[in-house]
VMD Tcl script that draws the C-alpha trace (Angstrom):
set ca {
  {17.09 -18.94 -16.19}
  {16.76 -21.78 -18.71}
  {13.88 -22.06 -21.07}
  {12.29 -25.33 -19.93}
  {10.14 -25.58 -23.04}
  {13.21 -25.70 -25.26}
  {14.85 -28.23 -22.95}
  {11.72 -30.41 -22.99}
  {11.47 -30.12 -26.76}
  {15.07 -31.27 -27.10}
  {14.38 -34.19 -24.75}
  {11.34 -35.23 -26.80}
  {13.29 -35.04 -30.05}
  {16.03 -37.27 -28.61}
  {13.43 -39.80 -27.44}
  {11.84 -39.78 -30.89}
  {15.24 -40.35 -32.52}
  {15.98 -43.25 -30.15}
  {12.63 -44.84 -30.93}
  {13.35 -44.58 -34.63}
  {16.75 -46.19 -34.18}
  {15.21 -49.06 -32.16}
  {12.64 -49.66 -34.88}
  {15.28 -49.50 -37.61}
  {17.54 -51.94 -35.79}
  {14.68 -54.36 -35.18}
  {13.71 -54.13 -38.83}
  {17.25 -54.92 -40.00}
  {17.47 -57.86 -37.59}
  {14.16 -59.16 -38.93}
  {15.32 -58.86 -42.54}
  {18.55 -60.67 -41.68}
  {16.59 -63.49 -40.00}
  {14.24 -63.80 -42.95}
  {17.17 -64.00 -45.37}
  {18.96 -66.58 -43.23}
  {15.81 -68.73 -42.92}
  {15.25 -68.55 -46.68}
  {18.86 -69.59 -47.32}
  {18.56 -72.46 -44.82}
  {15.34 -73.73 -46.44}
  {16.96 -73.48 -49.88}
  {19.98 -75.49 -48.76}
  {17.71 -78.17 -47.30}
  {15.63 -78.34 -50.49}
  {18.63 -78.77 -52.75}
  {20.03 -81.60 -50.67}
  {23.36 -79.86 -50.21}
  {26.30 -81.45 -48.46}
  {26.27 -81.53 -44.65}
  {28.84 -78.74 -44.34}
  {26.63 -76.29 -46.26}
  {23.60 -77.34 -44.22}
  {25.56 -76.80 -41.00}
  {26.73 -73.37 -42.16}
  {23.21 -72.29 -43.12}
  {21.85 -73.60 -39.82}
  {24.49 -71.67 -37.88}
  {23.71 -68.47 -39.81}
  {19.99 -68.90 -39.13}
  {20.70 -69.46 -35.44}
  {22.90 -66.36 -35.27}
  {20.27 -64.24 -37.00}
  {17.53 -65.52 -34.68}
  {19.67 -64.81 -31.64}
  {20.47 -61.30 -32.93}
  {16.75 -60.59 -33.24}
  {16.14 -61.84 -29.70}
  {18.89 -59.57 -28.37}
  {17.65 -56.56 -30.34}
  {14.10 -57.08 -29.10}
  {15.29 -57.28 -25.51}
  {17.39 -54.13 -25.95}
  {14.28 -52.39 -27.26}
  {12.33 -53.44 -24.17}
  {10.41 -56.41 -25.60}
  {11.05 -59.25 -23.21}
  {9.65 -62.77 -23.29}
  {10.36 -65.84 -21.25}
  {10.57 -68.22 -24.19}
  {11.10 -68.26 -27.94}
  {7.63 -69.31 -29.05}
  {7.19 -65.93 -30.77}
  {10.11 -66.86 -33.06}
  {8.34 -70.03 -34.13}
  {4.88 -68.47 -34.40}
  {5.73 -65.15 -36.04}
  {8.89 -65.92 -37.99}
  {8.47 -69.65 -38.66}
  {11.86 -70.47 -37.16}
  {12.36 -74.25 -37.39}
  {12.81 -76.28 -34.24}
  {16.37 -77.29 -35.21}
  {17.33 -73.59 -35.20}
  {15.58 -72.91 -31.89}
  {17.36 -75.83 -30.22}
  {20.71 -74.21 -30.99}
  {19.88 -70.90 -29.35}
}
mol new
graphics top color blue
foreach p $ca { graphics top sphere $p radius 0.5 }
foreach p [lrange $ca 0 end-1] q [lrange $ca 1 end] { graphics top cylinder $p $q radius 0.2 }
display resetview
C-alpha cells in the first residue's frame, strides 16, 4: 500500500515549483517589456531615423504580446489590454499593433 502522505507531499512540492516557474517567467516578461519600452522612448527622444523607430516599436509590441501570453498561461485572463496601459504605461501606438 502506498504512503499517501508522501504522494501528497510530492504533489504539493511540484505545485510549488510550478508556481515559482510561473512567477519567474512573468517577471522576465515584465523586465523585457520594461526594457523594450525604455528603448522605444529613447529612440523617440533622440529623433532617430524611421527605421530605428519602427524596429523599437516592433520590439516593444513583441515584448508586450509576450507578457500578455505569459499572463494568460499563468491563469490571468482579461478581455482587453487596459492593464498594459495602466500598469506598464504601454503607449497607444504599441497597443494598436497587438
